[in-house]
C-alpha positions, 0 to 999 in steps of 0.5 A, spaced: 691 675 721 691 681 718 693 688 721 687 692 724 686 699 725 685 702 732 678 706 730 675 711 736 667 709 737 663 714 734 655 716 735 650 716 729 646 722 734 652 727 733 651 728 726 643 730 728 645 738 727 648 736 720 643 732 717 636 733 721 634 728 726 630 724 720 635 722 717 638 719 723 631 716 725 632 713 717 638 710 718 637 707 725 630 703 721 635 700 715 639 698 720 634 695 725 633 687 720 641 688 719 643 688 727 649 683 729 652 682 721 658 680 720 661 685 715 669 684 714 672 691 710 679 690 707 683 695 704 691 696 702 692 702 707 689 705 713 692 712 712 693 717 706 688 716 702 681 719 701 677 711 703 682 711 709 678 717 712 672 714 709 673 707 712 675 711 718 669 715 719 663 710 717 666 703 720 664 705 728 658 709 726 656 702 722 658 698 729 654 705 732 647 703 728 648 695 731 652 691 726 659 687 726 663 692 722 670 691 721 676 693 718 683 690 715 689 691 712 692 686 707 699 684 709 704 686 703 711 686 704 716 691 700 715 688 693 708 687 694 708 694 696 711 696 689 708 692 685 700 694 688 703 701 687 704 699 679 698 695 679 694 702 682 697 706 677 696 701 671 688 701 673 687 708 674 689 711 667 697 711 667 702 707 664 706 701 668 712 697 666 708 691 667 712 684 667 712 677 668 716 678 675 711 683 677 705 678 675 709 673 681 709 677 686 702 680 686 700 672 686 705 670 691 702 676 695 694 674 693 695 668 695 699 669 701 693 673 704 688 668 701 691 664 707 690 669 712 683 669 712 680 665 715 675 668 720 667 667 718 663 673 716 656 674 713 659 679 708 666 681 705 668 688 702 674 689 698 676 696 698 682 695 693 683 691 687 690 689 688 687 684 693 682 682 690 684 676 687 684 673 694 677 671 693 679 665 688 683 663 693 679 663 699 677 657 703 671 655 708 669 658 712 670 664 708 667 662 702 661 662 705 660 669 705 658 674 700 663 678 697 663 685 694 668 688 689 668 696 692 672 699 687 674 706 688 677 709 682 676 710 675 677 704 671 675 706 664 683 707 661 685 701 665 691 698 662 689 692 658 694 687 660 694 689 668 686 689 668 687 682 664 690 679 670 684 681 675 678 680 670 677 673 671 677 673 678 672 678 679 667 675 676 667 671 682 664 677 686 657 677 688 656 684 687 661 690 684 661 697 687 664 703 683 662 711 685 661 713 679 657 710 672 661 712 668 668 709 671 666 702 668 668 704 661 668 698 657 667 693 662 660 695 664 658 690 660 661 684 662 661 686 670 654 690 672 656 695 678 651 698 683 653 706 684 655 709 691 658 715 691 664 717 696 662 722 702 666 726 707 665 727 715 664 733 717 666 732 724 673 729 722 680 732 722 679 734 715 672 738 716 672 739 724 671 747 726 676 751 727 677 758 730 680 763 725 686 764 731 688 757 729 687 758 722 692 763 722 697 760 727 698 755 722 698 758 716 704 764 719 707 757 721 709 754 713 710 763 711 703 764 709 701 772 710 694 772 712 692 779 710 693 778 703 689 773 698 690 766 697 689 760 692 690 754 693 690 747 690 690 739 694 692 735 690 698 730 688 703 736 685 704 730 679 702 731 672 695 727 673 694 733 677 697 738 672 701 743 678 705 746 672 698 748 670 695 750 676 702 755 677 700 758 670 693 760 672 696 763 679 700 767 674 695 769 670 691 771 676 696 774 680 697 779 674 690 783 675 690 781 683 697 784 686 699 781 692 695 773 691 699 768 693 698 761 691 699 754 696 700 747 693 698 742 699 701 735 696 696 730 698 702 724 698 708 725 695 713 723 689 713 716 687 719 714 682 724 717 678 718 721 673 715 724 679 721 726 683 723 730 677 716 733 676 716 736 683 722 739 682 720 742 675 714 745 680 719 747 685 722 751 681 717 754 677 714 755 684 720 759 687 721 763 680 713 766 680 714 767 688 709 768 694 708 760 693 708 755 698 709 748 697 706 743 703 707 735 703 707 730 709 714 732 709 712 739 713 707 734 717 702 737 713 696 731 714 689 732 715 688 738 720 693 742 714 687 740 708 682 743 713 686 750 714 688 751 707 680 750 705 678 755 710 684 760 708 682 760 701 679 765 697 678 759 691 680 753 691 682 750 683 683 742 682 686 743 674 686 736 672 683 730 675 685 722 672 685 717 678 678 718 681 672 722 685 675 727 687 671 727 694 676 732 697 673 738 693 667 737 697 671 738 703 672 745 700 665 746 698 662 744 706 667 750 708 663 754 703 669 755 699 668 756 692 672 750 686 673 751 679 675 744 676 676 741 671 670 737 668 672 730 669 673 724 673 667 726 679 668 734 679 662 736 675 658 732 680 660 736 686 662 743 682 656 744 679 657 750 673 655 756 676 651 754 682 657 751 686 663 753 683 665 753 675 668 749 670 674 750 665 678 747 661 683 752 659 688 755 663 684 763 660 678 760 663 681 757 670 683 764 670 677 767 669 673 763 674 678 765 679 679 772 678 671 773 678 671 769 685 677 774 688 673 781 685 666 779 687 664 777 694 658 777 694 658 772 688 663 768 692 659 768 698 652 766 694 657 760 691 660 757 697 653 757 700 650 753 695 656 749 695 655 747 703 648 745 700 649 741 695 654 738 699 649 736 706 644 734 700 649 729 697 656 728 700 656 727 708 658 721 711 651 719 713 648 719 705 655 714 704 651 709 710 644 709 707 646 707 700 650 702 704 645 699 709 640 699 702 646 694 699 647 690 705 640 689 706 640 686 698 644 682 700 642 678 706 
């Protein structure tokens, strides 16, 4: 038996104020032929990722629509957990020292979890690549289910030796889903995929309404001066997110905006010696610059703190992105906070240049656009309002529900 996250019930009708009654009625109509459909979602973690937040929001809503929707977490010991992190890094475009021992540990993890799948489902959706090979080893009744692999990372630069371990197993799936059509890279010809973009939850802790007093109280708790302008980056403090580049942009802008503050909220802790070394370089540079606040889960900074930072920032940046869609930028846009982002991953789908924010590649371009947002308040408000409309039309959880209901109807 896998682990089952505790989920609070949700009602789709609560989302009508955000998407309109017609959209809610459409979802009810799409779900009607699927009532009672038994769907299992499998992932490697229940917390701390965009996928976990999306499942936490959407699974109870699918249940509210009458489907038998479940979410479970695969089992992993310490060795398997480390190997899973290594595999994720390799498949998402990083470099990993993959050894025969890594392969052996991964296969043991796969076989053990295949043996745990004994209940009967109509459809099984595997949301992470690390356990994807269990499809090849499960026994009846699980073999009677239709299987979907929903890949939530960019595979266009996957490490060939690690990808080679998985490719034969992925051919056993009935459907493959990506978050963006470009994320398949060179594997798209042999494994054609549907595209379902991720989404944000307007009622979740990252987006729920907060009073100005609550925002100010939490900021002051971390030493932020609420009377001075603030810019931020919410992302891992890593080379992948170019945290040092973000600090350089801050330095350039502060030359023109005295009193400017920068807040960097780390969405995941450092992992490994190189990661810790980079974090220390960032912390040292931040201390040298001054007025830079670094928060992480070690400071009890979670979804509510992300919410606060995005609401309080006059502008946000995403200096680089190499491992996925970056859906947290839609959280910021939903709060009418304009974003300056790099033209990579899923950022251009969310940050429409000149309409919901700006795209930039160099330090100077980032600094120029952020300076414009800080000095032209009317333009910033215009971009912020357009950003919220863009998210409402394209990246709210109800759109994700509709896409998935259509996919399930095709497979049923």
